[in-house]
BADO-164136 format. One record per residue (C-alpha): chain; residue in one letter; x, y, z; residue number from 1. Coordinates in Angstrom, 2 decimals, decimal comma, always signed. Layout:
REM BADO-164136
<chaine=A&residu=a&xx=X&yy=Y&zz=Z&num=NUM>;
...
REM end
This chain:
REM BADO-164136
<chaine=A&residu=x&xx=-5,37&yy=-33,41&zz=+16,50&num=1>;
<chaine=A&residu=x&xx=-4,25&yy=-35,78&zz=+14,17&num=2>;
<chaine=A&residu=x&xx=-5,30&yy=-35,72&zz=+10,45&num=3>;
<chaine=A&residu=x&xx=-4,74&yy=-38,68&zz=+7,98&num=4>;
<chaine=A&residu=x&xx=-4,52&yy=-37,38&zz=+4,23&num=5>;
<chaine=A&residu=x&xx=-4,85&yy=-39,25&zz=+1,19&num=6>;
<chaine=A&residu=x&xx=-2,64&yy=-37,55&zz=-1,13&num=7>;
<chaine=A&residu=x&xx=-3,31&yy=-39,56&zz=-4,02&num=8>;
<chaine=A&residu=x&xx=-7,25&yy=-38,69&zz=-4,16&num=9>;
<chaine=A&residu=x&xx=-7,26&yy=-36,04&zz=-1,57&num=10>;
<chaine=A&residu=x&xx=-10,08&yy=-34,14&zz=-3,44&num=11>;
<chaine=A&residu=x&xx=-12,20&yy=-37,10&zz=-3,97&num=12>;
<chaine=A&residu=x&xx=-16,21&yy=-36,01&zz=-4,06&num=13>;
<chaine=A&residu=x&xx=-15,08&yy=-32,28&zz=-4,43&num=14>;
<chaine=A&residu=x&xx=-16,61&yy=-30,24&zz=-7,32&num=15>;
<chaine=A&residu=x&xx=-14,32&yy=-27,65&zz=-8,73&num=16>;
<chaine=A&residu=x&xx=-14,56&yy=-24,64&zz=-10,95&num=17>;
<chaine=A&residu=x&xx=-11,60&yy=-22,99&zz=-12,46&num=18>;
<chaine=A&residu=x&xx=-12,31&yy=-19,63&zz=-14,33&num=19>;
<chaine=A&residu=x&xx=-10,05&yy=-19,20&zz=-17,85&num=20>;
<chaine=A&residu=x&xx=-9,63&yy=-23,01&zz=-17,48&num=21>;
<chaine=A&residu=x&xx=-8,92&yy=-23,91&zz=-20,95&num=22>;
<chaine=A&residu=x&xx=-5,51&yy=-23,05&zz=-21,29&num=23>;
<chaine=A&residu=x&xx=-2,13&yy=-21,56&zz=-19,86&num=24>;
<chaine=A&residu=x&xx=-2,16&yy=-21,60&zz=-16,07&num=25>;
<chaine=A&residu=x&xx=-5,79&yy=-22,26&zz=-15,81&num=26>;
<chaine=A&residu=x&xx=-5,58&yy=-25,38&zz=-17,94&num=27>;
<chaine=A&residu=x&xx=-2,43&yy=-26,58&zz=-15,92&num=28>;
<chaine=A&residu=x&xx=-4,48&yy=-25,76&zz=-12,39&num=29>;
<chaine=A&residu=x&xx=-7,53&yy=-27,76&zz=-13,79&num=30>;
<chaine=A&residu=x&xx=-5,73&yy=-30,82&zz=-14,61&num=31>;
<chaine=A&residu=x&xx=-3,99&yy=-30,77&zz=-11,28&num=32>;
<chaine=A&residu=x&xx=-7,44&yy=-30,72&zz=-9,22&num=33>;
<chaine=A&residu=x&xx=-8,52&yy=-33,55&zz=-11,77&num=34>;
<chaine=A&residu=x&xx=-5,49&yy=-35,76&zz=-10,79&num=35>;
<chaine=A&residu=x&xx=-6,32&yy=-35,16&zz=-7,25&num=36>;
<chaine=A&residu=x&xx=-10,07&yy=-36,72&zz=-7,79&num=37>;
<chaine=A&residu=x&xx=-11,89&yy=-33,57&zz=-8,10&num=38>;
<chaine=A&residu=x&xx=-14,63&yy=-33,24&zz=-10,56&num=39>;
<chaine=A&residu=x&xx=-13,43&yy=-30,07&zz=-12,26&num=40>;
<chaine=A&residu=x&xx=-15,70&yy=-27,45&zz=-14,35&num=41>;
<chaine=A&residu=x&xx=-13,76&yy=-25,23&zz=-16,50&num=42>;
<chaine=A&residu=x&xx=-14,87&yy=-21,89&zz=-18,35&num=43>;
<chaine=A&residu=x&xx=-14,18&yy=-19,73&zz=-20,66&num=44>;
<chaine=A&residu=x&xx=-15,41&yy=-17,33&zz=-23,75&num=45>;
<chaine=A&residu=x&xx=-14,21&yy=-20,66&zz=-26,24&num=46>;
<chaine=A&residu=x&xx=-13,98&yy=-24,42&zz=-25,79&num=47>;
<chaine=A&residu=x&xx=-10,68&yy=-25,70&zz=-25,61&num=48>;
<chaine=A&residu=x&xx=-8,52&yy=-26,70&zz=-28,47&num=49>;
<chaine=A&residu=x&xx=-8,14&yy=-30,23&zz=-27,08&num=50>;
<chaine=A&residu=x&xx=-11,44&yy=-31,21&zz=-25,13&num=51>;
<chaine=A&residu=x&xx=-10,99&yy=-33,02&zz=-21,79&num=52>;
<chaine=A&residu=x&xx=-13,97&yy=-35,42&zz=-21,60&num=53>;
<chaine=A&residu=x&xx=-13,43&yy=-35,54&zz=-17,82&num=54>;
<chaine=A&residu=x&xx=-14,08&yy=-31,87&zz=-17,51&num=55>;
<chaine=A&residu=x&xx=-17,36&yy=-30,08&zz=-17,98&num=56>;
<chaine=A&residu=x&xx=-16,99&yy=-26,96&zz=-20,12&num=57>;
<chaine=A&residu=x&xx=-19,30&yy=-23,89&zz=-19,88&num=58>;
<chaine=A&residu=x&xx=-18,88&yy=-21,24&zz=-22,37&num=59>;
<chaine=A&residu=x&xx=-19,20&yy=-17,66&zz=-20,67&num=60>;
<chaine=A&residu=x&xx=-17,83&yy=-14,50&zz=-21,21&num=61>;
<chaine=A&residu=x&xx=-17,13&yy=-13,38&zz=-17,28&num=62>;
<chaine=A&residu=x&xx=-16,35&yy=-9,68&zz=-18,14&num=63>;
<chaine=A&residu=x&xx=-20,12&yy=-9,49&zz=-17,72&num=64>;
<chaine=A&residu=x&xx=-22,75&yy=-10,06&zz=-15,25&num=65>;
<chaine=A&residu=x&xx=-24,70&yy=-12,20&zz=-17,46&num=66>;
<chaine=A&residu=x&xx=-21,80&yy=-14,54&zz=-17,86&num=67>;
<chaine=A&residu=x&xx=-21,38&yy=-15,03&zz=-14,15&num=68>;
<chaine=A&residu=x&xx=-25,08&yy=-15,82&zz=-13,42&num=69>;
<chaine=A&residu=x&xx=-25,08&yy=-18,14&zz=-16,36&num=70>;
<chaine=A&residu=x&xx=-21,71&yy=-19,93&zz=-14,65&num=71>;
<chaine=A&residu=x&xx=-23,46&yy=-19,89&zz=-11,25&num=72>;
<chaine=A&residu=x&xx=-27,00&yy=-21,24&zz=-12,20&num=73>;
<chaine=A&residu=x&xx=-25,32&yy=-24,13&zz=-14,54&num=74>;
<chaine=A&residu=x&xx=-23,00&yy=-25,27&zz=-12,03&num=75>;
<chaine=A&residu=x&xx=-25,64&yy=-25,36&zz=-8,79&num=76>;
<chaine=A&residu=x&xx=-28,02&yy=-26,82&zz=-11,25&num=77>;
<chaine=A&residu=x&xx=-25,78&yy=-29,65&zz=-12,63&num=78>;
<chaine=A&residu=x&xx=-23,68&yy=-30,40&zz=-9,66&num=79>;
<chaine=A&residu=x&xx=-25,89&yy=-28,95&zz=-6,85&num=80>;
<chaine=A&residu=x&xx=-22,70&yy=-27,31&zz=-4,75&num=81>;
<chaine=A&residu=x&xx=-19,46&yy=-26,01&zz=-5,37&num=82>;
<chaine=A&residu=x&xx=-16,52&yy=-26,93&zz=-3,11&num=83>;
<chaine=A&residu=x&xx=-13,49&yy=-24,97&zz=-4,77&num=84>;
<chaine=A&residu=x&xx=-13,52&yy=-21,97&zz=-6,88&num=85>;
<chaine=A&residu=x&xx=-10,33&yy=-20,74&zz=-8,46&num=86>;
<chaine=A&residu=x&xx=-10,87&yy=-17,36&zz=-9,82&num=87>;
<chaine=A&residu=x&xx=-7,88&yy=-17,65&zz=-12,50&num=88>;
<chaine=A&residu=x&xx=-9,44&yy=-15,52&zz=-15,14&num=89>;
<chaine=A&residu=x&xx=-7,54&yy=-12,30&zz=-15,92&num=90>;
<chaine=A&residu=x&xx=-5,09&yy=-10,44&zz=-18,08&num=91>;
<chaine=A&residu=x&xx=-4,10&yy=-7,30&zz=-19,64&num=92>;
<chaine=A&residu=x&xx=-5,17&yy=-6,54&zz=-23,13&num=93>;
<chaine=A&residu=x&xx=-4,29&yy=-2,70&zz=-22,99&num=94>;
<chaine=A&residu=x&xx=-1,41&yy=-0,98&zz=-24,97&num=95>;
<chaine=A&residu=x&xx=+2,01&yy=+0,56&zz=-23,70&num=96>;
<chaine=A&residu=x&xx=+2,24&yy=+3,62&zz=-23,23&num=97>;
<chaine=A&residu=x&xx=+1,58&yy=+5,10&zz=-19,88&num=98>;
<chaine=A&residu=x&xx=-1,41&yy=+6,61&zz=-18,61&num=99>;
<chaine=A&residu=x&xx=-2,07&yy=+9,15&zz=-21,45&num=100>;
<chaine=A&residu=x&xx=-2,95&yy=+6,46&zz=-23,99&num=101>;
<chaine=A&residu=x&xx=-5,48&yy=+4,46&zz=-22,12&num=102>;
<chaine=A&residu=x&xx=-9,09&yy=+5,52&zz=-22,12&num=103>;
<chaine=A&residu=x&xx=-12,21&yy=+4,58&zz=-19,84&num=104>;
<chaine=A&residu=x&xx=-12,77&yy=+1,48&zz=-21,99&num=105>;
<chaine=A&residu=x&xx=-9,17&yy=+0,06&zz=-21,22&num=106>;
<chaine=A&residu=x&xx=-9,59&yy=+1,01&zz=-17,65&num=107>;
<chaine=A&residu=x&xx=-13,24&yy=-0,77&zz=-17,38&num=108>;
<chaine=A&residu=x&xx=-12,23&yy=-3,98&zz=-19,32&num=109>;
<chaine=A&residu=x&xx=-9,37&yy=-4,37&zz=-16,87&num=110>;
<chaine=A&residu=x&xx=-11,80&yy=-4,03&zz=-13,86&num=111>;
<chaine=A&residu=x&xx=-14,51&yy=-6,19&zz=-15,00&num=112>;
<chaine=A&residu=x&xx=-11,77&yy=-8,88&zz=-16,25&num=113>;
<chaine=A&residu=x&xx=-9,47&yy=-8,70&zz=-13,23&num=114>;
<chaine=A&residu=x&xx=-11,81&yy=-7,72&zz=-10,27&num=115>;
<chaine=A&residu=x&xx=-15,16&yy=-7,49&zz=-11,10&num=116>;
<chaine=A&residu=x&xx=-15,65&yy=-11,00&zz=-12,63&num=117>;
<chaine=A&residu=x&xx=-14,41&yy=-12,72&zz=-9,26&num=118>;
<chaine=A&residu=x&xx=-16,41&yy=-10,73&zz=-6,91&num=119>;
<chaine=A&residu=x&xx=-19,36&yy=-11,87&zz=-8,94&num=120>;
<chaine=A&residu=x&xx=-18,79&yy=-15,36&zz=-8,78&num=121>;
<chaine=A&residu=x&xx=-18,18&yy=-15,00&zz=-5,16&num=122>;
<chaine=A&residu=x&xx=-21,35&yy=-13,78&zz=-4,55&num=123>;
<chaine=A&residu=x&xx=-22,73&yy=-16,17&zz=-6,28&num=124>;
<chaine=A&residu=x&xx=-21,36&yy=-19,28&zz=-4,81&num=125>;
<chaine=A&residu=x&xx=-20,74&yy=-18,05&zz=-1,57&num=126>;
<chaine=A&residu=x&xx=-24,06&yy=-18,36&zz=+0,04&num=127>;
<chaine=A&residu=x&xx=-24,13&yy=-22,16&zz=-0,64&num=128>;
<chaine=A&residu=x&xx=-20,45&yy=-22,57&zz=+0,77&num=129>;
<chaine=A&residu=x&xx=-21,39&yy=-20,95&zz=+3,59&num=130>;
<chaine=A&residu=x&xx=-24,49&yy=-22,93&zz=+4,14&num=131>;
<chaine=A&residu=x&xx=-22,79&yy=-26,17&zz=+4,00&num=132>;
<chaine=A&residu=x&xx=-20,14&yy=-24,54&zz=+6,36&num=133>;
<chaine=A&residu=x&xx=-17,16&yy=-25,40&zz=+4,10&num=134>;
<chaine=A&residu=x&xx=-15,63&yy=-23,98&zz=+0,65&num=135>;
<chaine=A&residu=x&xx=-12,24&yy=-22,57&zz=-0,75&num=136>;
<chaine=A&residu=x&xx=-11,94&yy=-19,76&zz=-2,53&num=137>;
<chaine=A&residu=x&xx=-8,79&yy=-18,96&zz=-4,34&num=138>;
<chaine=A&residu=x&xx=-8,12&yy=-15,63&zz=-6,11&num=139>;
<chaine=A&residu=x&xx=-5,22&yy=-15,58&zz=-8,63&num=140>;
<chaine=A&residu=x&xx=-3,83&yy=-12,14&zz=-8,38&num=141>;
<chaine=A&residu=x&xx=-0,10&yy=-10,68&zz=-9,55&num=142>;
<chaine=A&residu=x&xx=+2,85&yy=-9,49&zz=-7,98&num=143>;
<chaine=A&residu=x&xx=+1,99&yy=-6,44&zz=-10,04&num=144>;
<chaine=A&residu=x&xx=-0,39&yy=-5,58&zz=-7,52&num=145>;
<chaine=A&residu=x&xx=+2,61&yy=-4,70&zz=-5,48&num=146>;
<chaine=A&residu=x&xx=+4,96&yy=-3,75&zz=-8,40&num=147>;
<chaine=A&residu=x&xx=+3,00&yy=-2,00&zz=-11,30&num=148>;
<chaine=A&residu=x&xx=+4,47&yy=-1,69&zz=-14,59&num=149>;
<chaine=A&residu=x&xx=+2,72&yy=+1,80&zz=-15,20&num=150>;
<chaine=A&residu=x&xx=+3,94&yy=+1,87&zz=-18,90&num=151>;
<chaine=A&residu=x&xx=+2,35&yy=-1,49&zz=-20,06&num=152>;
<chaine=A&residu=x&xx=-0,22&yy=-2,92&zz=-17,54&num=153>;
<chaine=A&residu=x&xx=-1,34&yy=+0,28&zz=-15,32&num=154>;
<chaine=A&residu=x&xx=-5,07&yy=-1,15&zz=-15,30&num=155>;
<chaine=A&residu=x&xx=-3,97&yy=-4,62&zz=-14,68&num=156>;
<chaine=A&residu=x&xx=-1,65&yy=-3,74&zz=-11,96&num=157>;
<chaine=A&residu=x&xx=-4,64&yy=-1,56&zz=-10,17&num=158>;
<chaine=A&residu=x&xx=-7,27&yy=-4,25&zz=-10,73&num=159>;
<chaine=A&residu=x&xx=-5,09&yy=-6,84&zz=-9,07&num=160>;
<chaine=A&residu=x&xx=-4,03&yy=-4,72&zz=-6,29&num=161>;
<chaine=A&residu=x&xx=-7,85&yy=-4,34&zz=-5,45&num=162>;
<chaine=A&residu=x&xx=-8,11&yy=-7,92&zz=-5,98&num=163>;
<chaine=A&residu=x&xx=-5,94&yy=-8,57&zz=-3,02&num=164>;
<chaine=A&residu=x&xx=-7,38&yy=-6,07&zz=-0,78&num=165>;
<chaine=A&residu=x&xx=-10,61&yy=-7,59&zz=-1,21&num=166>;
<chaine=A&residu=x&xx=-9,57&yy=-11,34&zz=-1,00&num=167>;
<chaine=A&residu=x&xx=-8,08&yy=-10,40&zz=+2,69&num=168>;
<chaine=A&residu=x&xx=-11,42&yy=-8,66&zz=+3,49&num=169>;
<chaine=A&residu=x&xx=-13,58&yy=-11,34&zz=+2,17&num=170>;
<chaine=A&residu=x&xx=-11,47&yy=-13,95&zz=+4,29&num=171>;
<chaine=A&residu=x&xx=-12,32&yy=-12,10&zz=+7,38&num=172>;
<chaine=A&residu=x&xx=-16,03&yy=-12,33&zz=+6,86&num=173>;
<chaine=A&residu=x&xx=-16,54&yy=-15,68&zz=+5,93&num=174>;
<chaine=A&residu=x&xx=-13,66&yy=-17,89&zz=+7,66&num=175>;
<chaine=A&residu=x&xx=-16,07&yy=-17,81&zz=+10,53&num=176>;
<chaine=A&residu=x&xx=-18,45&yy=-19,57&zz=+8,61&num=177>;
<chaine=A&residu=x&xx=-16,05&yy=-22,37&zz=+7,59&num=178>;
<chaine=A&residu=x&xx=-14,97&yy=-20,93&zz=+3,94&num=179>;
<chaine=A&residu=x&xx=-11,12&yy=-20,23&zz=+3,27&num=180>;
<chaine=A&residu=x&xx=-10,32&yy=-17,52&zz=+0,96&num=181>;
<chaine=A&residu=x&xx=-6,69&yy=-17,12&zz=-0,09&num=182>;
<chaine=A&residu=x&xx=-4,79&yy=-15,21&zz=-2,80&num=183>;
<chaine=A&residu=x&xx=-1,75&yy=-16,15&zz=-5,05&num=184>;
<chaine=A&residu=x&xx=+0,50&yy=-13,84&zz=-6,91&num=185>;
<chaine=A&residu=x&xx=+2,48&yy=-15,23&zz=-9,34&num=186>;
<chaine=A&residu=x&xx=+5,24&yy=-13,36&zz=-11,05&num=187>;
<chaine=A&residu=x&xx=+6,07&yy=-13,84&zz=-14,90&num=188>;
<chaine=A&residu=x&xx=+4,54&yy=-17,32&zz=-15,93&num=189>;
<chaine=A&residu=x&xx=+5,63&yy=-18,58&zz=-19,37&num=190>;
<chaine=A&residu=x&xx=+2,15&yy=-18,65&zz=-21,04&num=191>;
<chaine=A&residu=x&xx=+0,85&yy=-17,97&zz=-24,76&num=192>;
<chaine=A&residu=x&xx=-0,41&yy=-14,86&zz=-23,02&num=193>;
<chaine=A&residu=x&xx=+2,42&yy=-13,71&zz=-21,55&num=194>;
<chaine=A&residu=x&xx=+4,16&yy=-14,01&zz=-25,09&num=195>;
<chaine=A&residu=x&xx=+1,26&yy=-12,32&zz=-26,79&num=196>;
<chaine=A&residu=x&xx=+2,00&yy=-9,39&zz=-24,37&num=197>;
<chaine=A&residu=x&xx=+5,45&yy=-9,32&zz=-25,41&num=198>;
<chaine=A&residu=x&xx=+4,59&yy=-8,70&zz=-29,20&num=199>;
<chaine=A&residu=x&xx=+1,87&yy=-5,99&zz=-28,03&num=200>;
<chaine=A&residu=x&xx=+4,71&yy=-4,26&zz=-26,33&num=201>;
<chaine=A&residu=x&xx=+7,04&yy=-4,81&zz=-28,89&num=202>;
<chaine=A&residu=x&xx=+4,53&yy=-3,32&zz=-31,73&num=203>;
<chaine=A&residu=x&xx=+3,44&yy=-0,31&zz=-30,05&num=204>;
<chaine=A&residu=x&xx=+6,88&yy=+0,67&zz=-28,96&num=205>;
<chaine=A&residu=x&xx=+8,24&yy=-0,33&zz=-32,31&num=206>;
<chaine=A&residu=x&xx=+11,14&yy=-2,94&zz=-31,04&num=207>;
<chaine=A&residu=x&xx=+11,72&yy=-6,45&zz=-31,44&num=208>;
<chaine=A&residu=x&xx=+10,16&yy=-9,37&zz=-28,78&num=209>;
<chaine=A&residu=x&xx=+13,49&yy=-9,72&zz=-27,65&num=210>;
<chaine=A&residu=x&xx=+13,98&yy=-5,79&zz=-26,59&num=211>;
<chaine=A&residu=x&xx=+10,36&yy=-5,81&zz=-25,23&num=212>;
<chaine=A&residu=x&xx=+10,91&yy=-8,76&zz=-23,09&num=213>;
<chaine=A&residu=x&xx=+14,39&yy=-7,26&zz=-21,91&num=214>;
<chaine=A&residu=x&xx=+12,20&yy=-4,26&zz=-21,06&num=215>;
<chaine=A&residu=x&xx=+9,76&yy=-5,93&zz=-18,90&num=216>;
<chaine=A&residu=x&xx=+12,32&yy=-8,01&zz=-17,14&num=217>;
<chaine=A&residu=x&xx=+14,48&yy=-4,86&zz=-16,17&num=218>;
<chaine=A&residu=x&xx=+11,21&yy=-3,32&zz=-14,93&num=219>;
<chaine=A&residu=x&xx=+10,65&yy=-6,02&zz=-12,81&num=220>;
<chaine=A&residu=x&xx=+14,06&yy=-5,79&zz=-11,71&num=221>;
<chaine=A&residu=x&xx=+14,92&yy=-9,26&zz=-12,80&num=222>;
<chaine=A&residu=x&xx=+14,18&yy=-12,76&zz=-11,64&num=223>;
<chaine=A&residu=x&xx=+16,58&yy=-14,30&zz=-9,39&num=224>;
<chaine=A&residu=x&xx=+15,66&yy=-17,63&zz=-9,99&num=225>;
<chaine=A&residu=x&xx=+16,45&yy=-16,92&zz=-13,90&num=226>;
<chaine=A&residu=x&xx=+13,38&yy=-17,80&zz=-15,59&num=227>;
<chaine=A&residu=x&xx=+9,85&yy=-17,44&zz=-15,52&num=228>;
<chaine=A&residu=x&xx=+7,48&yy=-19,99&zz=-14,05&num=229>;
<chaine=A&residu=x&xx=+6,24&yy=-22,63&zz=-15,50&num=230>;
<chaine=A&residu=x&xx=+2,19&yy=-23,00&zz=-15,32&num=231>;
<chaine=A&residu=x&xx=+2,54&yy=-26,41&zz=-13,74&num=232>;
<chaine=A&residu=x&xx=+4,41&yy=-25,00&zz=-10,97&num=233>;
<chaine=A&residu=x&xx=+1,80&yy=-22,32&zz=-10,17&num=234>;
<chaine=A&residu=x&xx=-0,95&yy=-25,34&zz=-10,25&num=235>;
<chaine=A&residu=x&xx=+1,20&yy=-27,62&zz=-7,79&num=236>;
<chaine=A&residu=x&xx=+0,73&yy=-24,47&zz=-5,08&num=237>;
<chaine=A&residu=x&xx=-3,03&yy=-24,04&zz=-5,55&num=238>;
<chaine=A&residu=x&xx=-3,48&yy=-28,05&zz=-5,59&num=239>;
<chaine=A&residu=x&xx=-1,73&yy=-27,57&zz=-1,70&num=240>;
<chaine=A&residu=x&xx=-3,84&yy=-24,63&zz=-0,84&num=241>;
<chaine=A&residu=x&xx=-7,25&yy=-26,14&zz=-1,92&num=242>;
<chaine=A&residu=x&xx=-6,50&yy=-29,35&zz=-0,21&num=243>;
<chaine=A&residu=x&xx=-7,22&yy=-30,64&zz=+3,23&num=244>;
<chaine=A&residu=x&xx=-3,47&yy=-30,22&zz=+4,00&num=245>;
<chaine=A&residu=x&xx=-3,82&yy=-26,47&zz=+3,96&num=246>;
<chaine=A&residu=x&xx=-7,31&yy=-26,20&zz=+6,48&num=247>;
<chaine=A&residu=x&xx=-5,73&yy=-23,49&zz=+8,68&num=248>;
<chaine=A&residu=x&xx=-4,78&yy=-21,57&zz=+5,86&num=249>;
<chaine=A&residu=x&xx=-6,97&yy=-18,54&zz=+5,13&num=250>;
<chaine=A&residu=x&xx=-6,78&yy=-14,85&zz=+4,52&num=251>;
<chaine=A&residu=x&xx=-3,35&yy=-14,98&zz=+3,44&num=252>;
<chaine=A&residu=x&xx=-1,35&yy=-14,01&zz=+0,05&num=253>;
<chaine=A&residu=x&xx=+1,13&yy=-16,46&zz=-1,40&num=254>;
<chaine=A&residu=x&xx=+3,48&yy=-15,12&zz=-3,84&num=255>;
<chaine=A&residu=x&xx=+5,42&yy=-17,45&zz=-6,28&num=256>;
<chaine=A&residu=x&xx=+7,69&yy=-15,35&zz=-8,42&num=257>;
<chaine=A&residu=x&xx=+11,13&yy=-16,78&zz=-8,39&num=258>;
<chaine=A&residu=x&xx=+12,20&yy=-14,10&zz=-6,13&num=259>;
<chaine=A&residu=x&xx=+11,27&yy=-11,06&zz=-8,23&num=260>;
<chaine=A&residu=x&xx=+9,56&yy=-8,66&zz=-5,58&num=261>;
<chaine=A&residu=x&xx=+12,54&yy=-6,93&zz=-3,89&num=262>;
<chaine=A&residu=x&xx=+10,60&yy=-6,90&zz=-0,74&num=263>;
<chaine=A&residu=x&xx=+9,71&yy=-9,52&zz=+2,23&num=264>;
REM end
């Protein structure tokens, strides 16, 4: 079977949604898909600081069911379909100190943000994808799904582990119906969010940002490649996975961590 791919415009005609697409890794993913010819929709609670006229922005709080419902309805009403869904929204805002400093509110926020938001969006868009017998869903998880940092991000790690498992189960259900489901688990990415996390850890542990960074590096066991990932490097992997070049890939977790995980 022969395939001919247009690498410069391979997503032409595709409608793509990137959650958390206004900054950091999400912004880089949105720009990568746009460069490949896709019509790109981004969503976040607040608009981007530097709006991109080529991208459609939807303001929504995806930690609430009403927020995901708003996004699903607006996308389908304005664009008629969705071909690519990148569930990039996520993060940890919990304080460090282990299990004893965390309450139900901390746990519920992490679960809503990192697990239930993508579950709800998938549920909203999948019927249309199944009907058209095509679509790609990418869940951005984390290596913390396998390597949890109990002192600083335990709820986040647990939610991402759940997302990885859910993603695999969903792929088995919808692959025969023409929809591919994939997981990408990055390690440390050099974003403003990761810098803010170091500041929170430093403040709660009464240390410097440098000491907080070293503590997290030590907990991860180091990064053999010697540095965090850049958002554009993660975006490049996403760009490949949602493209026709990856048509046979589904149900797989792709780890992009500079060699951090100590196992294969």
